[in-house]
A tleap script that builds the chain and sets N, CA, C and O, in Angstrom:
source leaprc.protein.ff14SB
mol = sequence {
  NMET ALA LYS PHE GLU ALA ASN LEU ASP GLN
  CYS PHE ALA ALA LEU GLY ASP PRO THR ARG
  ARG MET VAL LEU GLN ARG LEU ALA ARG GLY
  GLU ALA SER VAL GLY GLU LEU ALA GLU PRO
  HIE ASP MET ALA LEU PRO SER PHE MET GLY
  HIE LEU LYS LYS LEU GLU ASP ALA GLY LEU
  VAL THR SER THR LYS GLN GLY ARG THR ARG
  ILE CYS THR LEU THR PRO ASP ALA PHE ALA
  PRO ALA LYS ASN TRP LEU ASN GLU GLN SER
  ALA ILE TRP GLU GLY ARG LEU ASP ARG PHE
  ASP ASP TYR ILE THR THR LEU MET LYS GLU
  ARG GLU CLYS
}
set mol.1.N position { 131.110 118.203 122.512 }
set mol.1.CA position { 129.710 117.965 122.209 }
set mol.1.C position { 128.878 117.800 123.485 }
set mol.1.O position { 127.738 118.261 123.538 }
set mol.2.N position { 129.436 117.148 124.513 }
set mol.2.CA position { 128.676 116.924 125.743 }
set mol.2.C position { 128.348 118.249 126.434 }
set mol.2.O position { 127.252 118.410 126.972 }
set mol.3.N position { 129.296 119.208 126.422 }
set mol.3.CA position { 129.035 120.517 127.028 }
set mol.3.C position { 127.929 121.227 126.255 }
set mol.3.O position { 127.044 121.838 126.854 }
set mol.4.N position { 127.977 121.147 124.923 }
set mol.4.CA position { 126.947 121.752 124.076 }
set mol.4.C position { 125.586 121.166 124.420 }
set mol.4.O position { 124.605 121.897 124.553 }
set mol.5.N position { 125.526 119.843 124.564 }
set mol.5.CA position { 124.260 119.186 124.888 }
set mol.5.C position { 123.786 119.556 126.292 }
set mol.5.O position { 122.587 119.736 126.511 }
set mol.6.N position { 124.706 119.672 127.240 }
set mol.6.CA position { 124.325 120.051 128.602 }
set mol.6.C position { 123.730 121.455 128.606 }
set mol.6.O position { 122.735 121.705 129.286 }
set mol.7.N position { 124.334 122.370 127.853 }
set mol.7.CA position { 123.798 123.728 127.760 }
set mol.7.C position { 122.407 123.719 127.142 }
set mol.7.O position { 121.515 124.436 127.598 }
set mol.8.N position { 122.221 122.910 126.108 }
set mol.8.CA position { 120.900 122.799 125.483 }
set mol.8.C position { 119.887 122.242 126.469 }
set mol.8.O position { 118.766 122.740 126.568 }
set mol.9.N position { 120.287 121.213 127.192 }
set mol.9.CA position { 119.378 120.612 128.173 }
set mol.9.C position { 118.953 121.639 129.214 }
set mol.9.O position { 117.774 121.731 129.555 }
set mol.10.N position { 119.907 122.406 129.718 }
set mol.10.CA position { 119.580 123.433 130.714 }
set mol.10.C position { 118.671 124.504 130.122 }
set mol.10.O position { 117.723 124.951 130.768 }
set mol.11.N position { 118.963 124.905 128.912 }
set mol.11.CA position { 118.159 125.940 128.262 }
set mol.11.C position { 116.725 125.466 128.069 }
set mol.11.O position { 115.782 126.166 128.438 }
set mol.12.N position { 116.557 124.278 127.494 }
set mol.12.CA position { 115.202 123.775 127.247 }
set mol.12.C position { 114.469 123.465 128.553 }
set mol.12.O position { 113.255 123.649 128.639 }
set mol.13.N position { 115.196 122.997 129.568 }
set mol.13.CA position { 114.562 122.755 130.872 }
set mol.13.C position { 114.063 124.074 131.454 }
set mol.13.O position { 112.969 124.140 132.014 }
set mol.14.N position { 114.868 125.116 131.317 }
set mol.14.CA position { 114.457 126.429 131.826 }
set mol.14.C position { 113.247 126.958 131.063 }
set mol.14.O position { 112.362 127.581 131.650 }
set mol.15.N position { 113.210 126.711 129.766 }
set mol.15.CA position { 112.094 127.188 128.940 }
set mol.15.C position { 110.836 126.350 129.122 }
set mol.15.O position { 109.763 126.728 128.651 }
set mol.16.N position { 110.961 125.220 129.798 }
set mol.16.CA position { 109.843 124.290 129.938 }
set mol.16.C position { 108.811 124.671 130.986 }
set mol.16.O position { 107.862 123.920 131.214 }
set mol.17.N position { 108.972 125.801 131.617 }
set mol.17.CA position { 108.044 126.210 132.668 }
set mol.17.C position { 107.407 127.553 132.312 }
set mol.17.O position { 108.116 128.489 131.941 }
set mol.18.N position { 106.080 127.660 132.420 }
set mol.18.CA position { 105.413 128.914 132.035 }
set mol.18.C position { 105.826 130.121 132.882 }
set mol.18.O position { 105.885 131.239 132.370 }
set mol.19.N position { 106.108 129.912 134.155 }
set mol.19.CA position { 106.554 131.033 134.994 }
set mol.19.C position { 107.871 131.583 134.474 }
set mol.19.O position { 108.040 132.796 134.358 }
set mol.20.N position { 108.799 130.694 134.163 }
set mol.20.CA position { 110.104 131.136 133.667 }
set mol.20.C position { 109.979 131.806 132.301 }
set mol.20.O position { 110.677 132.780 132.021 }
set mol.21.N position { 109.095 131.289 131.451 }
set mol.21.CA position { 108.895 131.943 130.149 }
set mol.21.C position { 108.324 133.347 130.330 }
set mol.21.O position { 108.703 134.266 129.604 }
set mol.22.N position { 107.417 133.520 131.288 }
set mol.22.CA position { 106.864 134.852 131.556 }
set mol.22.C position { 107.951 135.803 132.058 }
set mol.22.O position { 107.964 136.980 131.698 }
set mol.23.N position { 108.852 135.297 132.881 }
set mol.23.CA position { 109.965 136.120 133.365 }
set mol.23.C position { 110.825 136.564 132.182 }
set mol.23.O position { 111.213 137.729 132.092 }
set mol.24.N position { 111.117 135.634 131.280 }
set mol.24.CA position { 111.928 135.974 130.109 }
set mol.24.C position { 111.225 137.001 129.227 }
set mol.24.O position { 111.858 137.923 128.712 }
set mol.25.N position { 109.909 136.839 129.054 }
set mol.25.CA position { 109.157 137.815 128.259 }
set mol.25.C position { 109.239 139.197 128.895 }
set mol.25.O position { 109.406 140.197 128.196 }
set mol.26.N position { 109.122 139.253 130.214 }
set mol.26.CA position { 109.211 140.541 130.904 }
set mol.26.C position { 110.596 141.139 130.747 }
set mol.26.O position { 110.727 142.336 130.488 }
set mol.27.N position { 111.636 140.323 130.900 }
set mol.27.CA position { 113.004 140.826 130.795 }
set mol.27.C position { 113.364 141.231 129.368 }
set mol.27.O position { 114.301 142.003 129.167 }
set mol.28.N position { 112.641 140.728 128.384 }
set mol.28.CA position { 112.874 141.141 126.997 }
set mol.28.C position { 112.581 142.632 126.822 }
set mol.28.O position { 113.091 143.258 125.892 }
set mol.29.N position { 111.774 143.196 127.699 }
set mol.29.CA position { 111.460 144.633 127.647 }
set mol.29.C position { 112.492 145.470 128.398 }
set mol.29.O position { 112.505 146.694 128.269 }
set mol.30.N position { 113.353 144.827 129.178 }
set mol.30.CA position { 114.370 145.554 129.939 }
set mol.30.C position { 114.577 144.935 131.307 }
set mol.30.O position { 113.803 144.086 131.749 }
set mol.31.N position { 115.628 145.371 131.964 }
set mol.31.CA position { 115.966 144.814 133.279 }
set mol.31.C position { 114.852 145.086 134.279 }
set mol.31.O position { 114.050 146.005 134.114 }
set mol.32.N position { 114.826 144.255 135.328 }
set mol.32.CA position { 113.799 144.399 136.365 }
set mol.32.C position { 114.335 143.831 137.670 }
set mol.32.O position { 115.216 142.971 137.678 }
set mol.33.N position { 113.794 144.324 138.758 }
set mol.33.CA position { 114.177 143.802 140.072 }
set mol.33.C position { 113.462 142.473 140.307 }
set mol.33.O position { 112.467 142.160 139.653 }
set mol.34.N position { 113.985 141.707 141.245 }
set mol.34.CA position { 113.347 140.438 141.603 }
set mol.34.C position { 111.911 140.692 142.053 }
set mol.34.O position { 111.003 139.943 141.693 }
set mol.35.N position { 111.709 141.738 142.834 }
set mol.35.CA position { 110.360 142.068 143.302 }
set mol.35.C position { 109.401 142.351 142.158 }
set mol.35.O position { 108.258 141.895 142.174 }
set mol.36.N position { 109.863 143.102 141.163 }
set mol.36.CA position { 109.025 143.399 139.992 }
set mol.36.C position { 108.697 142.131 139.216 }
set mol.36.O position { 107.580 141.960 138.728 }
set mol.37.N position { 109.678 141.250 139.108 }
set mol.37.CA position { 109.462 140.004 138.367 }
set mol.37.C position { 108.526 139.064 139.120 }
set mol.37.O position { 107.712 138.369 138.510 }
set mol.38.N position { 108.643 139.045 140.440 }
set mol.38.CA position { 107.848 138.121 141.255 }
set mol.38.C position { 106.404 138.575 141.409 }
set mol.38.O position { 105.515 137.747 141.603 }
set mol.39.N position { 106.159 139.875 141.326 }
set mol.39.CA position { 104.839 140.439 141.632 }
set mol.39.C position { 103.664 139.754 140.920 }
set mol.39.O position { 102.677 139.440 141.586 }
set mol.40.N position { 103.717 139.508 139.611 }
set mol.40.CA position { 102.537 138.924 138.965 }
set mol.40.C position { 102.320 137.432 139.251 }
set mol.40.O position { 101.313 136.865 138.829 }
set mol.41.N position { 103.239 136.806 139.952 }
set mol.41.CA position { 103.160 135.364 140.183 }
set mol.41.C position { 102.672 135.081 141.600 }
set mol.41.O position { 103.158 135.665 142.568 }
set mol.42.N position { 101.722 134.193 141.700 }
set mol.42.CA position { 101.130 133.851 142.997 }
set mol.42.C position { 101.929 132.720 143.640 }
set mol.42.O position { 101.490 131.570 143.674 }
set mol.43.N position { 103.124 133.074 144.156 }
set mol.43.CA position { 103.958 132.062 144.822 }
set mol.43.C position { 104.857 132.746 145.835 }
set mol.43.O position { 105.100 133.951 145.776 }
set mol.44.N position { 105.335 131.948 146.755 }
set mol.44.CA position { 106.251 132.462 147.779 }
set mol.44.C position { 107.566 132.878 147.124 }
set mol.44.O position { 107.977 132.295 146.120 }
set mol.45.N position { 108.217 133.877 147.687 }
set mol.45.CA position { 109.469 134.378 147.129 }
set mol.45.C position { 110.543 133.291 147.009 }
set mol.45.O position { 111.239 133.257 145.995 }
set mol.46.N position { 110.711 132.399 148.001 }
set mol.46.CA position { 111.712 131.337 147.826 }
set mol.46.C position { 111.427 130.451 146.606 }
set mol.46.O position { 112.356 130.031 145.917 }
set mol.47.N position { 110.167 130.171 146.343 }
set mol.47.CA position { 109.817 129.374 145.157 }
set mol.47.C position { 110.160 130.140 143.891 }
set mol.47.O position { 110.702 129.574 142.941 }
set mol.48.N position { 109.844 131.422 143.882 }
set mol.48.CA position { 110.155 132.242 142.711 }
set mol.48.C position { 111.664 132.324 142.497 }
set mol.48.O position { 112.136 132.283 141.361 }
set mol.49.N position { 112.414 132.438 143.582 }
set mol.49.CA position { 113.874 132.493 143.475 }
set mol.49.C position { 114.433 131.209 142.859 }
set mol.49.O position { 115.453 131.240 142.171 }
set mol.50.N position { 113.765 130.087 143.105 }
set mol.50.CA position { 114.165 128.832 142.467 }
set mol.50.C position { 114.039 128.919 140.953 }
set mol.50.O position { 114.880 128.396 140.223 }
set mol.51.N position { 112.985 129.581 140.484 }
set mol.51.CA position { 112.812 129.780 139.040 }
set mol.51.C position { 113.932 130.663 138.484 }
set mol.51.O position { 114.492 130.371 137.427 }
set mol.52.N position { 114.250 131.725 139.191 }
set mol.52.CA position { 115.335 132.602 138.737 }
set mol.52.C position { 116.668 131.864 138.710 }
set mol.52.O position { 117.480 132.068 137.807 }
set mol.53.N position { 116.892 131.004 139.705 }
set mol.53.CA position { 118.142 130.234 139.742 }
set mol.53.C position { 118.252 129.339 138.517 }
set mol.53.O position { 119.323 129.231 137.920 }
set mol.54.N position { 117.147 128.695 138.140 }
set mol.54.CA position { 117.169 127.847 136.937 }
set mol.54.C position { 117.512 128.663 135.700 }
set mol.54.O position { 118.284 128.218 134.850 }
set mol.55.N position { 116.938 129.855 135.601 }
set mol.55.CA position { 117.223 130.726 134.456 }
set mol.55.C position { 118.682 131.177 134.463 }
set mol.55.O position { 119.320 131.247 133.412 }
set mol.56.N position { 119.203 131.482 135.643 }
set mol.56.CA position { 120.608 131.888 135.747 }
set mol.56.C position { 121.537 130.716 135.454 }
set mol.56.O position { 122.541 130.882 134.762 }
set mol.57.N position { 121.216 129.540 135.971 }
set mol.57.CA position { 122.046 128.355 135.722 }
set mol.57.C position { 122.110 128.027 134.236 }
set mol.57.O position { 123.127 127.534 133.749 }
set mol.58.N position { 121.030 128.300 133.520 }
set mol.58.CA position { 120.993 128.060 132.075 }
set mol.58.C position { 121.684 129.185 131.311 }
set mol.58.O position { 121.876 129.085 130.099 }
set mol.59.N position { 122.058 130.252 132.010 }
set mol.59.CA position { 122.733 131.370 131.369 }
set mol.59.C position { 121.796 132.332 130.660 }
set mol.59.O position { 122.250 133.234 129.957 }
set mol.60.N position { 120.494 132.151 130.837 }
set mol.60.CA position { 119.518 132.986 130.138 }
set mol.60.C position { 119.315 134.335 130.820 }
set mol.60.O position { 118.876 135.299 130.192 }
set mol.61.N position { 119.637 134.396 132.103 }
set mol.61.CA position { 119.436 135.606 132.902 }
set mol.61.C position { 120.672 135.821 133.772 }
set mol.61.O position { 121.270 134.866 134.266 }
set mol.62.N position { 121.041 137.071 133.949 }
set mol.62.CA position { 122.074 137.420 134.924 }
set mol.62.C position { 121.453 138.365 135.940 }
set mol.62.O position { 120.494 139.077 135.644 }
set mol.63.N position { 122.014 138.359 137.140 }
set mol.63.CA position { 121.509 139.285 138.153 }
set mol.63.C position { 122.683 139.926 138.877 }
set mol.63.O position { 123.735 139.317 139.073 }
set mol.64.N position { 122.469 141.158 139.262 }
set mol.64.CA position { 123.472 141.903 140.015 }
set mol.64.C position { 122.786 142.577 141.191 }
set mol.64.O position { 121.600 142.905 141.137 }
set mol.65.N position { 123.537 142.772 142.229 }
set mol.65.CA position { 122.978 143.408 143.418 }
set mol.65.C position { 123.295 144.895 143.371 }
set mol.65.O position { 124.448 145.298 143.212 }
set mol.66.N position { 122.254 145.698 143.513 }
set mol.66.CA position { 122.409 147.154 143.577 }
set mol.66.C position { 121.818 147.603 144.907 }
set mol.66.O position { 120.607 147.781 145.040 }
set mol.67.N position { 122.691 147.782 145.881 }
set mol.67.CA position { 122.215 148.078 147.231 }
set mol.67.C position { 121.518 146.853 147.793 }
set mol.67.O position { 122.108 145.775 147.871 }
set mol.68.N position { 120.259 147.018 148.186 }
set mol.68.CA position { 119.486 145.890 148.726 }
set mol.68.C position { 118.616 145.237 147.663 }
set mol.68.O position { 117.840 144.329 147.963 }
set mol.69.N position { 118.741 145.691 146.431 }
set mol.69.CA position { 117.891 145.199 145.345 }
set mol.69.C position { 118.700 144.346 144.376 }
set mol.69.O position { 119.818 144.702 144.004 }
set mol.70.N position { 118.127 143.223 143.976 }
set mol.70.CA position { 118.755 142.383 142.961 }
set mol.70.C position { 118.076 142.680 141.630 }
set mol.70.O position { 116.860 142.543 141.497 }
set mol.71.N position { 118.882 143.093 140.636 }
set mol.71.CA position { 118.390 143.450 139.309 }
set mol.71.C position { 118.721 142.320 138.339 }
set mol.71.O position { 119.856 141.847 138.285 }
set mol.72.N position { 117.725 141.898 137.580 }
set mol.72.CA position { 117.889 140.809 136.614 }
set mol.72.C position { 117.884 141.362 135.191 }
set mol.72.O position { 117.176 142.319 134.878 }
set mol.73.N position { 118.688 140.736 134.347 }
set mol.73.CA position { 118.824 141.140 132.953 }
set mol.73.C position { 118.808 139.896 132.073 }
set mol.73.O position { 119.374 138.864 132.432 }
set mol.74.N position { 118.163 140.001 130.935 }
set mol.74.CA position { 118.137 138.920 129.953 }
set mol.74.C position { 119.500 138.819 129.277 }
set mol.74.O position { 120.155 139.833 129.036 }
set mol.75.N position { 119.922 137.602 128.974 }
set mol.75.CA position { 121.171 137.357 128.258 }
set mol.75.C position { 120.816 136.761 126.896 }
set mol.75.O position { 120.802 135.538 126.750 }
set mol.76.N position { 120.529 137.601 125.895 }
set mol.76.CA position { 120.027 137.101 124.610 }
set mol.76.C position { 120.966 136.125 123.909 }
set mol.76.O position { 120.498 135.196 123.250 }
set mol.77.N position { 122.282 136.312 124.034 }
set mol.77.CA position { 123.225 135.422 123.354 }
set mol.77.C position { 123.122 133.984 123.841 }
set mol.77.O position { 123.509 133.059 123.127 }
set mol.78.N position { 122.608 133.788 125.038 }
set mol.78.CA position { 122.494 132.437 125.593 }
set mol.78.C position { 121.475 131.594 124.834 }
set mol.78.O position { 121.479 130.368 124.945 }
set mol.79.N position { 120.606 132.238 124.069 }
set mol.79.CA position { 119.602 131.506 123.299 }
set mol.79.C position { 120.168 130.956 121.986 }
set mol.79.O position { 119.532 130.117 121.349 }
set mol.80.N position { 121.347 131.415 121.576 }
set mol.80.CA position { 121.917 131.027 120.287 }
set mol.80.C position { 122.067 129.513 120.117 }
set mol.80.O position { 121.676 128.998 119.070 }
set mol.81.N position { 122.612 128.771 121.091 }
set mol.81.CA position { 122.727 127.319 120.882 }
set mol.81.C position { 121.374 126.646 120.652 }
set mol.81.O position { 121.262 125.761 119.804 }
set mol.82.N position { 120.353 127.054 121.391 }
set mol.82.CA position { 119.020 126.465 121.201 }
set mol.82.C position { 118.466 126.841 119.834 }
set mol.82.O position { 117.880 126.008 119.144 }
set mol.83.N position { 118.651 128.084 119.450 }
set mol.83.CA position { 118.180 128.538 118.135 }
set mol.83.C position { 118.883 127.761 117.024 }
set mol.83.O position { 118.241 127.316 116.073 }
set mol.84.N position { 120.201 127.597 117.144 }
set mol.84.CA position { 120.957 126.842 116.137 }
set mol.84.C position { 120.485 125.400 116.062 }
set mol.84.O position { 120.320 124.851 114.972 }
set mol.85.N position { 120.268 124.790 117.216 }
set mol.85.CA position { 119.812 123.402 117.238 }
set mol.85.C position { 118.441 123.280 116.575 }
set mol.85.O position { 118.210 122.367 115.782 }
set mol.86.N position { 117.539 124.196 116.898 }
set mol.86.CA position { 116.202 124.173 116.291 }
set mol.86.C position { 116.274 124.400 114.786 }
set mol.86.O position { 115.532 123.769 114.032 }
set mol.87.N position { 117.157 125.291 114.339 }
set mol.87.CA position { 117.322 125.515 112.898 }
set mol.87.C position { 117.838 124.264 112.199 }
set mol.87.O position { 117.386 123.930 111.104 }
set mol.88.N position { 118.789 123.568 112.834 }
set mol.88.CA position { 119.307 122.317 112.264 }
set mol.88.C position { 118.199 121.275 112.154 }
set mol.88.O position { 118.062 120.612 111.126 }
set mol.89.N position { 117.413 121.135 113.214 }
set mol.89.CA position { 116.313 120.169 113.195 }
set mol.89.C position { 115.282 120.537 112.135 }
set mol.89.O position { 114.756 119.663 111.445 }
set mol.90.N position { 114.998 121.808 112.006 }
set mol.90.CA position { 114.044 122.277 111.007 }
set mol.90.C position { 114.531 121.939 109.600 }
set mol.90.O position { 113.752 121.478 108.766 }
set mol.91.N position { 115.813 122.166 109.337 }
set mol.91.CA position { 116.375 121.865 108.018 }
set mol.91.C position { 116.299 120.369 107.724 }
set mol.91.O position { 115.979 119.970 106.604 }
set mol.92.N position { 116.590 119.553 108.715 }
set mol.92.CA position { 116.507 118.097 108.533 }
set mol.92.C position { 115.089 117.693 108.158 }
set mol.92.O position { 114.880 116.954 107.197 }
set mol.93.N position { 114.111 118.183 108.924 }
set mol.93.CA position { 112.726 117.787 108.678 }
set mol.93.C position { 112.170 118.385 107.396 }
set mol.93.O position { 111.351 117.750 106.731 }
set mol.94.N position { 112.589 119.579 107.037 }
set mol.94.CA position { 112.153 120.146 105.762 }
set mol.94.C position { 112.655 119.287 104.611 }
set mol.94.O position { 111.922 119.034 103.655 }
set mol.95.N position { 113.906 118.837 104.700 }
set mol.95.CA position { 114.461 117.955 103.673 }
set mol.95.C position { 113.692 116.645 103.587 }
set mol.95.O position { 113.390 116.169 102.493 }
set mol.96.N position { 113.377 116.069 104.727 }
set mol.96.CA position { 112.618 114.812 104.743 }
set mol.96.C position { 111.224 115.002 104.159 }
set mol.96.O position { 110.750 114.169 103.387 }
set mol.97.N position { 110.575 116.091 104.526 }
set mol.97.CA position { 109.227 116.343 104.006 }
set mol.97.C position { 109.249 116.648 102.517 }
set mol.97.O position { 108.328 116.265 101.795 }
set mol.98.N position { 110.288 117.333 102.046 }
set mol.98.CA position { 110.419 117.581 100.606 }
set mol.98.C position { 110.580 116.268 99.852 }
set mol.98.O position { 109.963 116.072 98.805 }
set mol.99.N position { 111.412 115.364 100.382 }
set mol.99.CA position { 111.595 114.061 99.729 }
set mol.99.C position { 110.301 113.254 99.763 }
set mol.99.O position { 109.969 112.572 98.794 }
set mol.100.N position { 109.574 113.329 100.867 }
set mol.100.CA position { 108.295 112.632 100.969 }
set mol.100.C position { 107.299 113.197 99.959 }
set mol.100.O position { 106.565 112.443 99.321 }
set mol.101.N position { 107.272 114.509 99.815 }
set mol.101.CA position { 106.395 115.153 98.834 }
set mol.101.C position { 106.751 114.698 97.421 }
set mol.101.O position { 105.862 114.411 96.619 }
set mol.102.N position { 108.052 114.631 97.114 }
set mol.102.CA position { 108.484 114.145 95.799 }
set mol.102.C position { 108.028 112.710 95.578 }
set mol.102.O position { 107.578 112.359 94.487 }
set mol.103.N position { 108.141 111.887 96.603 }
set mol.103.CA position { 107.727 110.488 96.514 }
set mol.103.C position { 106.224 110.386 96.242 }
set mol.103.O position { 105.805 109.619 95.376 }
set mol.104.N position { 105.421 111.144 96.966 }
set mol.104.CA position { 103.965 111.122 96.770 }
set mol.104.C position { 103.611 111.616 95.374 }
set mol.104.O position { 102.736 111.050 94.718 }
set mol.105.N position { 104.283 112.662 94.919 }
set mol.105.CA position { 104.032 113.193 93.574 }
set mol.105.C position { 104.344 112.137 92.527 }
set mol.105.O position { 103.597 111.975 91.562 }
set mol.106.N position { 105.444 111.419 92.712 }
set mol.106.CA position { 105.815 110.348 91.780 }
set mol.106.C position { 104.763 109.247 91.792 }
set mol.106.O position { 104.370 108.760 90.731 }
set mol.107.N position { 104.304 108.848 92.968 }
set mol.107.CA position { 103.265 107.816 93.065 }
set mol.107.C position { 101.981 108.250 92.371 }
set mol.107.O position { 101.351 107.454 91.674 }
set mol.108.N position { 101.595 109.490 92.555 }
set mol.108.CA position { 100.365 109.998 91.939 }
set mol.108.C position { 100.485 110.010 90.418 }
set mol.108.O position { 99.524 109.695 89.717 }
set mol.109.N position { 101.655 110.372 89.910 }
set mol.109.CA position { 101.870 110.374 88.459 }
set mol.109.C position { 101.811 108.960 87.910 }
set mol.109.O position { 101.268 108.740 86.827 }
set mol.110.N position { 102.364 107.993 88.645 }
set mol.110.CA position { 102.332 106.600 88.203 }
set mol.110.C position { 100.906 106.069 88.185 }
set mol.110.O position { 100.561 105.284 87.301 }
set mol.111.N position { 100.082 106.469 89.121 }
set mol.111.CA position { 98.681 106.036 89.164 }
set mol.111.C position { 97.886 106.606 88.002 }
set mol.111.O position { 96.952 105.971 87.510 }
set mol.112.N position { 98.253 107.797 87.565 }
set mol.112.CA position { 97.541 108.433 86.464 }
set mol.112.C position { 97.809 107.740 85.140 }
set mol.112.O position { 97.019 107.876 84.205 }
set mol.113.N position { 98.891 107.009 85.041 }
set mol.113.CA position { 99.247 106.335 83.780 }
set mol.113.C position { 98.364 105.161 83.498 }
set mol.113.O position { 98.534 104.491 82.479 }
savepdb mol mol.pdb
quit
């Protein structure tokens, strides 16, 4: 369970930054070089590389070196634990809200009597 939670923490931490989310959105369209990914962002390359490292550490992105160019690729399967966790939380809260709705409906019917 602790490894599962650590992976979730890394995933959500990586998703918590708008620059990293933009990188993921770009990679959803296909692989790209570090230069292509960095171009739309107004930051120094070392700072941008820190963002890529966070994404790689979370397992969301992989990179390979092709000659002098580093190519990055999205790892869609890495999102599965976060998706599963969010689905579990959604089911819990839907159940709670359904019970709350039933309770309110019962109260309203009792008031009508």
